C-alpha positions in Angstrom: 2.2 -23.7 -13.5 2.2 -27.5 -13.6 -0.3 -27.6 -16.4 1.7 -24.9 -18.3 4.9 -26.9 -18.0 3.2 -30.1 -19.2 1.4 -28.2 -22.1 4.8 -26.8 -23.2 6.4 -30.2 -23.1 8.9 -29.0 -20.5 7.6 -31.5 -17.9 5.5 -34.6 -17.7 3.0 -35.7 -15.1 5.5 -38.3 -13.9 8.5 -36.0 -13.9 7.0 -33.7 -11.2 7.7 -34.8 -7.7 7.6 -33.4 -4.1 10.6 -31.2 -3.3 9.9 -29.6 0.0 6.9 -30.0 2.3 5.9 -26.3 2.5 6.8 -22.7 1.5 8.1 -20.2 4.0 4.8 -18.6 4.9 2.3 -21.4 4.2 2.2 -24.9 5.7 -0.5 -26.0 3.2 1.5 -25.3 0.0 4.1 -28.0 -0.8 6.9 -27.2 -3.2 7.4 -29.5 -6.3 10.3 -30.1 -8.6 10.4 -31.4 -12.2 13.1 -34.0 -12.4 13.2 -33.6 -16.2 13.7 -29.8 -16.4 14.8 -28.8 -12.9 11.9 -26.3 -12.6 10.8 -25.7 -9.1 7.2 -24.8 -8.6 4.4 -24.6 -6.0 1.8 -27.4 -5.8 -1.0 -24.9 -6.1 -1.6 -21.2 -6.7 -5.2 -20.6 -5.6 -3.8 -18.7 -2.6 -2.1 -16.2 -5.0 -4.4 -13.3 -5.9 -4.1 -9.6 -6.0 -6.6 -9.3 -3.2 -4.1 -10.9 -0.9 -1.8 -8.0 -1.4 -4.3 -5.2 -1.8 -6.1 -5.9 1.5 -2.9 -5.4 3.7 -3.5 -2.5 6.0 0.0 -1.9 7.2 3.5 -3.4 6.7 2.5 -6.8 8.1 3.3 -8.5 4.8 7.0 -8.0 5.6 6.3 -9.2 9.2 6.6 -5.7 10.4 4.2 -3.0 11.6 5.8 0.1 10.2 7.9 1.1 7.2 11.1 1.6 9.1 11.0 -1.9 10.5 10.1 -3.3 7.1 13.1 -1.5 5.5 15.5 -2.9 8.1 14.1 -6.4 7.5 15.1 -6.2 3.8 18.1 -3.9 4.1 20.8 -6.4 3.0 18.9 -7.2 -0.3 18.2 -3.5 -0.9 21.9 -2.5 -0.5 22.9 -5.4 -2.8 20.5 -4.1 -5.4 22.0 -0.7 -5.2 25.5 -2.2 -5.8 24.3 -4.6 -8.6 22.0 -2.2 -10.5 23.1 1.4 -9.9 24.8 1.6 -13.3 21.8 0.2 -15.1 19.4 2.7 -13.5 21.7 5.8 -13.3 20.3 8.6 -15.5 17.5 6.4 -16.8 13.7 6.6 -16.5 13.0 3.7 -14.1 9.9 1.8 -13.1 10.0 -0.5 -10.1 7.2 -3.0 -10.1 6.1 -4.4 -6.8 8.2 -1.9 -4.8 6.8 -3.0 -1.4 8.0 -0.7 1.4 10.1 1.2 -1.2 13.6 0.8 0.2 15.0 0.3 -3.3 13.3 3.6 -4.2 15.1 5.4 -1.4 18.5 4.2 -2.6 18.2 4.3 -6.4 15.9 7.2 -7.0 18.5 9.8 -6.4 20.6 8.5 -9.3 17.7 7.8 -11.7 16.5 10.5 -14.2 12.9 9.7 -13.3 11.4 7.1 -10.9 7.9 5.6 -10.6 6.7 2.5 -8.9 3.8 0.0 -8.9 2.6 -1.3 -5.5 -0.9 -2.9 -5.0 -0.7 -2.8 -1.2 -2.6 0.4 -0.4 -0.9 1.1 3.0 2.6 0.9 1.5 1.5 2.8 -1.7 0.0 5.7 0.3 3.0 5.9 2.6 5.3 6.2 -0.5 3.1 8.8 -2.1 3.2 10.8 1.1 7.0 10.6 0.9 6.8 12.1 -2.6 7.2 9.1 -4.8 5.0 8.5 -7.8 3.4 5.1 -7.1 0.6 3.5 -9.1 -1.8 0.8 -7.8 -1.5 -1.4 -11.0 0.4 -1.7 -14.3 -2.7 -0.4 -16.2 -2.2 3.0 -14.6 1.4 3.4 -15.8 2.0 5.4 -19.0 3.2 3.4 -22.0 6.5 3.7 -23.8 8.1 5.9 -21.1 10.7 4.0 -19.2 14.2 2.9 -20.0 14.4 0.3 -17.2 11.8 -1.8 -15.3 12.6 -3.9 -12.3 10.7 -6.7 -10.6 12.6 -7.6 -7.4 11.1 -10.8 -5.8 7.8 -10.2 -7.6 7.4 -12.7 -10.4 7.1 -15.7 -8.0 4.0 -14.1 -6.5 2.1 -13.9 -9.7 -0.3 -16.4 -11.2 0.3 -15.0 -14.7 3.8 -13.6 -14.8 3.9 -13.4 -18.6 1.1 -10.8 -18.6 3.0 -8.5 -16.2 6.2 -8.9 -18.2 4.4 -8.1 -21.4 2.8 -5.1 -19.7 6.2 -4.0 -18.4 7.5 -4.2 -22.0 4.7 -1.9 -23.2 5.7 0.6 -20.5 9.3 0.8 -21.9 11.0 2.6 -24.7 12.4 0.5 -27.5 15.6 -1.2 -26.4 14.7 -0.8 -22.7 15.9 -3.3 -20.1 13.8 -5.4 -17.6 15.5 -6.6 -14.4 13.9 -9.7 -12.9 15.1 -11.1 -9.6 13.5 -14.2 -8.1 14.6 -16.3 -5.0 15.8 -19.7 -5.8 14.2 -22.7 -4.2 17.5 -24.6 -4.6 19.0 -22.3 -2.0 21.5 -24.0 0.4 19.0 -23.5 3.2 16.6 -25.8 1.5 18.9 -28.2 -0.3 21.4 -28.8 2.5 19.9 -27.7 5.8 16.2 -28.3 5.0 15.3 -24.9 6.4 
């Protein structure tokens, strides 16, 4: 990401400085901030690969051993997404990319015209398929030009090449479709004020 920001002229080598000593789940990945643009980025991305997600055997990615516990762990965000996006997804063909444990599917599928999801983690994907959801292991498996809305809730920040996924999502959508992208903000008060 650092090289991309510099190549695009958004940042310079000197404008990128340490922001926070580590990310939530890795002590060896410092967070950086570009003082010129305000962009917050990771110091490295070599730990980010699809194998990291695909090899998970249960719901341990969410710090939980089963789906019910994983859903409870993210319930507040899931309920907020229902409030914020129900009118965007209602009566639409909807694709949720990186659906995780599928809590958002549970709440929004009943109001969507059609629902499908992408989830690389095999255990979560199989669990959702067993519950009756249509879930693909990758974007390449999803049919093109079929969806009105695509969502990526806390997904983009896990990708080494987010533009390719966003372009792929666009190909899966009808003309005039909408893409919802939600990412956590490293400028959160927990970091900026409380250093948590």
